[in-house]
N, C-alpha and C positions, 0 to 999 in steps of 0.2 A: 455329287460333287464331281466335276470334270476338271482335272488339273494337270499341269506339267509336273514332272518329277520333282523339281525344285520346290514348287508350291505345295505339292501333295505331301512331301516329307514333313512339312511344318503343321499339318492338320492336328489340332489338339482334340481328338475325339476318341473315346475309348470303345465306342460301339459301332465301328465300321463293320458292316456285315459282308461287303463284297469289295474285292480289289480286282479290277479287270485291266489287263495290259493290252493295249491295241497293237503293240509290237514288242519286240524282244528287248529287254534291258541290255546294257553293255557287257555285263559279266555276272557270274553267279552271286557274288557278294551284293551287287545292287538288287538283284531279284529277291534275294533272301531278306534284305533290309526292307524293301518296299512291300512285300507281302506281310511283313511283320506289323504293318499298320492295321491289319484286320484282326478282329476278335480280341482286343486287349482287355476286354471286360470278362473274358473267359467263356463267352457264349459262342457256340459253333458258327463259323463264318466260311465263306467260299472265296477262292482266288482262281482266276482264269487268265491264261496267257495265250495270245495269238502270236504266231511267229512264222518266219520262213527264212530261207537262206538270203533273201533280199535284205533282211535286216542286218545280216553280217556285212554285206557290201555297203549298206547305208552307214554303218558305224565306221567303216574304213574311210569314208569321206571326211569324217570328223577328225581323223588322225593325220590328215595331209599336212597340217602345220607342225607336226613333230619332226624335228631334224635328226634326232638320235635314232639310228636304225634299230638298235637293240630295244629301245623303249617302244618304238613303233611295233616291232614284232611281238613284244610282250603284251601290249594292249590288244592287238588284233587276236593273239592266241587266247586271251581271256574271253573274248567274244565268241570265238570258235568253240572254246571249251563249254560254254553255256549251251550253244547250239547242239553240240555232241551229247551233252547230258540230257537235253530234252528229247533227243532222238534215240536215246539208249534203250528205251523200252523197260527201264528199271523203275521200281516204285519211287515216286517223286520224293517222298519223305526220306527214304533210304539214300537216294542219290544225293540230295542236298547235304545230309549229314556226313556222307562219305567224303564229299568235297572238303569238309572242314575236319577231316580225320576223326570222325566219330562213327560209331557203328550202331545199327539197330536192325531188327528184322523187318520184313515187309509190313506195311501198315495194314494190309489185308482188306481194308474197306473204306479208306479215306481219300484215295486218289483214283484218277481215271485208269491208270495202268492196272491197279489191283481190282477195280470193279468192272472194267471193260466198258464203262459208259462213255459214249462219244458226245461231242458238242451237239450234234444233230439231235441225239436222244435227249440231252439236257434241255435244249430249246423246245422240243416237242412236248415236254412235260412228263409227269410220272407214268402215264399210261404206256409210253413208248420205251420205258426202261426195263432192263432185265429184272426178273423177280428177285427181290432181296437186295438189289444193287443200291449203293449210296453214291450219287453223282457228286464229285467234288471238284472237277476241273475239266478243261478241254483236253484234247489229245496232247497238247503241250502246255498244260496248265500248271498251277502250283497246288500244294496240298490243301485239302479241307482242314480247317484248324479248330480244335476243340480246346484242349488244355496243353498247348505246345510247350515242352520243357526248354526248347532251344529256339523258339521263335516260329518254327514250322516243323515240329517233330512228330509228336505222337498221333496215332489214329484216334478218331473220336467217335462217339456213339451216334446213332441216327437221331435226328431231331425228335424231341418229344412232341407227339401229336396233341395239341391243346384243343380242348372243347371250346365252342363259342362262348360259354360262360367264363372259362379261364381267360380267353382273349379279352373279353369285356372288362374283367377284373384287372387284368394286366394293364390295359389302357387307363383305367381309373387310377391305378397305382402310379403310373407314369405321370398323369396329370397332377397328382398330389406331390410327387417328387419335384416336378417343375415349379410348382407353387412355393414349396419350401426352399428350393435352390434360388429362385428369383428373389425371395425375401432376404436371403443371405448374400446375394450377389456372388454366387459360386456356380461352377458348372454342375449340371445335374448329376453326373456320376460321382461327385463328391458326397452327395447324400447317400445314394445306393446305386450300384451298377444294375444293368438290365438283368444280369444273371440272378442277383438277389431278389429283384422284383418278381422274376419268374418263379423262384422258390417260394416267395411269399404267396403268390397266386395259387401255387400248387398245394402247399402245406396248410395255408390258412391258419397260422398260429392264433390261439385265442388268449394266451397269457404272455406276460413278459418272459417267463421262463421258457415257454415254447418258442418265442421269437428269438431268444438267445441261441436256440438250437439250429437256427437257419444259418448256413455258411455265409460269412460276410457281415453278420450282425454281431457287433461286440458291445460291451457295456456302455462305452461312450456314445455310440450311435443309438443304442437303445434309449439312453437318457434324453438324447436330442429329438429323436423321431419316433420312438416306440409308440407313444400314446396316439399320435396322429395316424400312423399306419394301422395300428390295432383298431382304432375307431372306424377306419374305412373298411377293414376286413370284416368287422362285426358291428355294423351301425345300429343294430337293435339292442345292443347291450349297453349298460350304464357307461357313460363316458364316450359313447359313439357320437358321430357328427349329427 
């Protein structure tokens, strides 16, 4: 999806995996809100921001119609403050929360400042990254998001390396989810989020009791979808497809 900010903010998708800003937002609040579109299903997602001082000057042009000098200065300062935050060399998660008068320690492994991974290394692939590094953003990006308590807060674990069998099963579960969602005329995530499907593919519950142990599966959804998903997970058992 390539979108303007106005259109992008209305996207009703829980499983956005990447948010890439081609230039700098107008203030910290806008950046915070826009990266909040990533990973709403709880699955780790990446945000990258490209910026330069030229973006500050560009935003100034949009302020030319403001006649109140105090308002003009306040809006320009908001843009400068975001630029300074990005240039600060501080943990991205920590810096964002500090702006909103909240405190946390360094994320340690979920942003480019803490990992030292650059955009060039990110683009070159895993072979070019430092050992043990988790690339989450560009030199001026936004945090990698796992389970963010404030929209972009906590550090998150490295992505689980799925086997080809897990990947194939995950895609089969997604196909089943789409079929069920289409039949009910609801968005796919209403059935189960991607995170739940990943857990199902990893745990492979064999009974309703085991399926209830999967985070995101409650009694209501078990009644609606349990038989279908258990049948896919274990097609050779009675009741399978």
